[in-house]
Structures are given as C-alpha cells and as structure tokens.
N, C-alpha and C positions, 0 to 999 in steps of 0.2 A: 193454409192449403186453400186454393180457390176451388170451390165446389162445382160438381156436375154441370149444370146448365151454363153457368158463368164461364167455366173453362171451355165448354163447347163453342159458345158464341165468340170468345176471344180467338180461338183456333180458326174460326171461320172468317176472320177479317184479313182479306188478302190485299196486297198493294194495288193501287189503281193501275190501270192499263196505260202505260206511256205511249204505246203504239197508237192507241186511239186518240190520245192527246195530240200527237203529231199529225194524224190524219185530220183532226178537227182544225188544227192550225192551217193546214193546206187549204181546207174549205174556206176558212175565214179570210185567208190571203187572196182568194180569188173572187171575193165579193166586190160589189161596185162601190169601192171606197179606197182611199190610200191605206196601205197595209198598216195595221196597228192603230188606226185612227180612232177606233172606239175603245181603246185603252183597256180598262179592267173588265168591261163587259165582255170583251173577247177572251180575256183570261178566265172569266167565270164559265163561259161556254166550253172552253178547252178542258177545264177541270171536270165539268159535268160529263163530257164525253168520255174522259178517262175513267170516271167512277162507274158510269152506266154501261160502258162498252158499246156506245151507240152514237152515231152521227145525227140521229133524230131523237134525242132523249125525250121521253114523255114528261109533261109538266103541268097537265090540267088538274091533277088531283093533289091539292096542297093541304097539308094538315099542320095545325099548331097544337102541340102537346104542352099543356100547362100543368106542372106538378105542384101540389099543395101539401104543406105540412106545418106543424108548429114546433116551437123551440123552448125548452126549459130555461134558457139563458135570458129570456125576457124579464125574469124575476130580478135581474141585476140592473134594470133600468136602462137598457141599451137601445130601446126603440121609442119613437115619438108617438106610436099608436098602441092601443091595447091588443092583447092576443086574440080577442074574439073577432077582430077584423078579418082574420084569415077565413074563418067559417062564413062570415057575412059576405066576403068577396066571392067565395065559391058559389053562393046563391046568386050573386050579381052576374057572375059568368054564365050561369045556367039561364038566367033571364035575358042575357044578351046585352047588358047595360054597361059593361066595362070597356076600358080603352082597347083591350085586346079584341073584343068582339067587333068594335067599330072598324079597327084596322084590318082584321081578318075578312070582314065583309068587303072592304075596299079592295083587298088583294084576291078575293075569291077563294079564301081558305076556310077550312072547317076547324072549329075549336073543340078539342077534346080535353076535358079536365080530369085529372087523376088525383084521387085522395091517397096520398102516401102516409098520412098520419096527422090529420087535422084534429085539434082538441075540440071535441063536440061531436054530436051524432049527425052523420050525413047518410045514414043507412037508407032513408027514404029516397034520396037522390040516386044512390047506387042501385036500389031495387027497381027504380023506374027507368034506369038506363041513361039518366041525365048526366051522370059522371061514371068514371071507371074507378073501382076500388082496388087498390093494391096496398091497403093500409097495413102498417106494421104495428103501431099503437098510437095513442093520442098525444103525440109530441115527444121530443127527445128529452133526455136528462139535461140538467144544467151543467154545461161544460166548465163553468167556473168552479164547480163543486165536485166534479167527477166526469166519467166518460159520457158521451152523448147516447151511446147504445152499446150493445154487445157486438162481438164480431159476427155472430150468427145473424143478428138483426141487420148488420151492414151488408152481408151477402143477400139477405132477404130483400132489402130495398133496392139493391142493384138489379137483382133478378126481377123484381116488380117492374122496374123501368123497362127491362128487356121484354117482359110479357105484355106491357102496354103497347109497345111498338109492334110486337107480333100481331096483336089484335087489330091495330090500325092497318098493318100491312095486309092482313087478310081481306079487309074491307077495300083496300086500294089506296096507295099513296105513292106519288112520284117525287114530291119534295116535302121535306119535314122541317118544321121549326120547333125549337124547344124553349120553354120559359118556366117561370116559377111564381108561386104565391106562398108567402110565409112570413108573418110578422117576426122581426128579429133575425131574419136569415142572412143579413149582410155580416153579422158577427161570426157565425160558424164559417161562412164563405171566406171571410178575411183570414180566419184562423187556418183553414185548409191551404189557402194561398201562401200564407206565411210559412207554414210547415213544409210544404212541398218545394217551394222556391227558395227556402232558407232565407227569407226576408224578415226584417224587423217589423213587428206588428204596426208600429206607428207609420211605416212607409206604405202599408197596404190597407189601411183602415180609413173609411170615409164616413160621411154623415148619414148614409142610408136613407131613411124616410124623412130626414131633415132635423136631426138632433142638434141642440145648441152646443157651444164650446165645452161646457162642463160635462155634458153627456158624452161628447166625443172623447174627451180625456178618460172618462170612466170606461168607455167601450174599449179603448186601447189597453187599459189596465186589466180588464176582464179577459181579453184575448191573451195577454202576457201570462196571466195566472193560469188560464186553461192550458196553454202550451207547456208551462212549467210543471203543472200538476199531472197532466195526462201523458206527456212525453211521446207524442206520436212519431212513428218511424217514417221519415220522408220518402223512403224507398218502397214502402208498403201502403198502397192506396187504401186497402181495406182497414188497416190499422189507423190511418189518418181519419178516415170516415167514421170509424167506430169511436174514436177518442174525441174528436172535435167537430164532427159533421152534422148533417141533417138528413132526414128520410127523403125529402124531395131532391136534395143534392145527389144522394146516391141513386135515386130514380133517374135523374138526368144523366148520370154517368152510364147507367144501364141502357137508357134510350139511345144514347150516342153510339154505344158499342153495337147494339142490335141493328141500328140503321146502317152502320159501317159494314156489318156482316152481310146485310141484304143489298148493299150497293145503292143505298138511297142517300142523296146529298142532304146534309143536315145543317141548318142555319142555327147558330146559338145566339142567345140574347146577351144580357149584360153580365154583371159580376157573378151572380149565383149560378147561371147556366155555364159560365166559363170556369167556375170552381168545379162543377160537375165534369166539364170537358177535361180539366186538369187531372181529375181522378181517372177518367176513362183513358187518357193518354199515358198515365202512369201504369195502368193495368195492361194497356196495349198501345205501344207507341205508333203503330200503323194507323190507328183510328184518326190521327190528326189529318190524314190525307182526305178524309171525308167531311171535315168540318169547315164551315164558312163563318167567319166572324162578322156578324151583321153590322155592328156599330161599336163605337168607343163610349163606354159609360163615363159618367162624371166621377165614379168611384176610383180612387188611386190604385187600388189593388187590381183593377181590371186590366190595365195595360201591362202590369207585371206578369199576370197570368197569361195574357195573350202572347207576350214575348216568349214565355217559357214553352208554349206549344207551337211557336213559329207561325202565328197568325197575324195578319194585318187587317184591321177592321175596314169595312166598306164605307162606312159613314161615321160622321161625328156630329150628332144633332143635340148634344147636351142632355141626352135622356138618362133617366135613372129610375124608371117605374118598375121594370120587370114585366111579369105576366107573359112574356114572349112578344112584347110590342115592337122592340127593335128587330127581333128575329123575323117577324112576318114582313117587315119592310125589306129585310134581306132577301126573302123569297121573291119579292117583286123584282128585285134587281137580277137575281139568278135566272128567273124566267125571262127577263128582258134579254139577257145574254144568249139563252137558248134560242129565242125567237129570231135574234139577229142571225145566228148560224143557220137556222132552218127555213127562214122566210125571205131573206134578202136574195135578190137576183145576183147571179155571177156576171162578169163582164161579157162572156159569150152569150148568156141568156138574154141580156138586156141590149146587146149590140152597142156596148160602150167601149171606146178605145181604152186600152190599158196604158199604164205608165211607160214612157219612152225608155 
C-alpha cells in the first residue's frame, strides 16, 4: 500500500499540456530562423512550455539537489573508494569545492545537499542549515546478505525526497536538477535497473568509481546474489527499493515525483539519478513527461534505464562522476531553449522576409 503523502503526490502528477506545446511550436516557427533549425533546443522549449503551461516559462531560479547516503554493500568490495568518502564529500559540497559546486556556479544554480542516510554524524551541518536532513539511518543493509531496508523505510526515503523538493519549492525554483553522492551506490542502482528492466546484471553493471576487472566481476556476482536472495518484484517500485535500493535513490525518486506534481522541469544526472527516475516512473508513469535526461553516462546500465523510461540524453561527454554534474549542464541547455523561445525576434518584429 502506497501511503498518505506519497499517494497524494502521485495523484497530483497530471499529463503535460499538449496545447501549450503546440502554441510554443507556433512561436518557435515564427522566429528569425529556418523552421526547426535549432533542433533539440526547440524541442526543449516546447516541452517546458507544456510542463509549465506558459509561453514565457521562468528560468532564473535553478537548483541542484544532491542526495547523499551510504550502502552496506561496500563491505563486499564493490567500490574503489572507502565509505567515509561520502561524509567527506558532503563537507566538500558545503565548502563549495566539489565539481558540482564549480558547474553550478557556472550555470547560476544553487546547490542543496540532502542527507538521506550518510554513515557518520552530520548533525552540525544540518543544525546550521548547511544541508537538509531527511535521514533514514546511517546507511542501508548489505543487499548481498539481505534487504537494503524495510518497506516502511522505502516509503520514508521517497517521502523525504518529496519533502526536500517542497522545501526548495517554497524558497523558489524554476528548473531543478537532481544528483547523488554515495560510495558504492552504482551497485544498488544497477540492481534496481536489472530488476525493473528484467536485464541480466552483467549487461547493466559498470566500473563505477573505477574498479579493476576482478572487482567488476565481483560486483556482478554481488548483484546476482542480491537479486536471487531478495527477489524484488519488478512491478512494485517500493519492493525493489526496499530489497536492493538505497536511501538517496529513493530520495531521488521522491524528488522527481514532487517536481512533476508541481510542474517543475527536472533534469536527471547519470546512472544513480536514472535509477531513481526508473523507480519514480514505475510508481507514476506520467512522471516521465517531466524528466530531461541530461547526458549519457559511461555506465552500461544507464542507457538501458533511459530506454525503459523513453528518454534520449542531451549530451554524451563520457562523464561518470555523479553529484548532479551532468544534470546541471542539462539545465544550461534547457534554459538556452527557453531563451530562444522568449528572446528571439519574430520575422515581423525584425522586418526580415520569411521563406518563399
């Protein structure tokens, strides 16, 4: 049973407005350029018009939501980095020294870090308002030995993601990007993708932070064992999340659902954020209409997940960092599409002859 708030948010996700998309296309076709000559930038503008029901969509207030949590499965040797790096990187985000901070400054976006379940004490950062705490507990269970979390905890972390976006929305947000931080989280993400898309683990599992061949083979084995042991139901997103997921992945799903309900375009990052999108679209198929796939990750499971939710990535830069780095670049392109639609002159305005 999907509980209270989660059920309410899902019920609030309406289809995008196709009439506004058509009106936006008419505006784009009358600008001083050959029709369709700006390609996917025009497509982005049209989609945002349909989402926001506006031909002048706001775009100044851009936010990157970075969800952080830890994973018990790191005990199986699936990551090239130790678990304490998650907590250390949260401090780096707060100091403004990470890649996501640099790219967000470049794009004019605000970074909001959410503790969904980092191993270690971050209460000082939460108390000071430096991060948002939607903490479930300090890391999931080891999915190779049992479930990641209880079903109640799965609901809790999805609702935590919803509440994080509600908080951001109250402060003001026009465009949202979502990303992650969590050592070991490509393993549960690949497990989620394998479960929901019914793919073989070896087809959706990559090197994550850069593990060697031996560690990659071990990672595939761990995912196979986790799926065999926990038996997640591919038709039940909360079951998949509770059996083989992660707190930040559930938070990402909730964030996407809430953004969709509030008609805010949401750019997703790479493998982990797309695993969250896969959960969100399993809970609410209409949510896919609000999602923008920012880039194609080097992780093999990423393309499988994107195909499953009907998304074509905007860029392929060979990125695999996470944090929301690809997603914030996606915001830059979405804003470019909006500006094309709202700032270019029409043929009549500019006194330019139209096509014969």
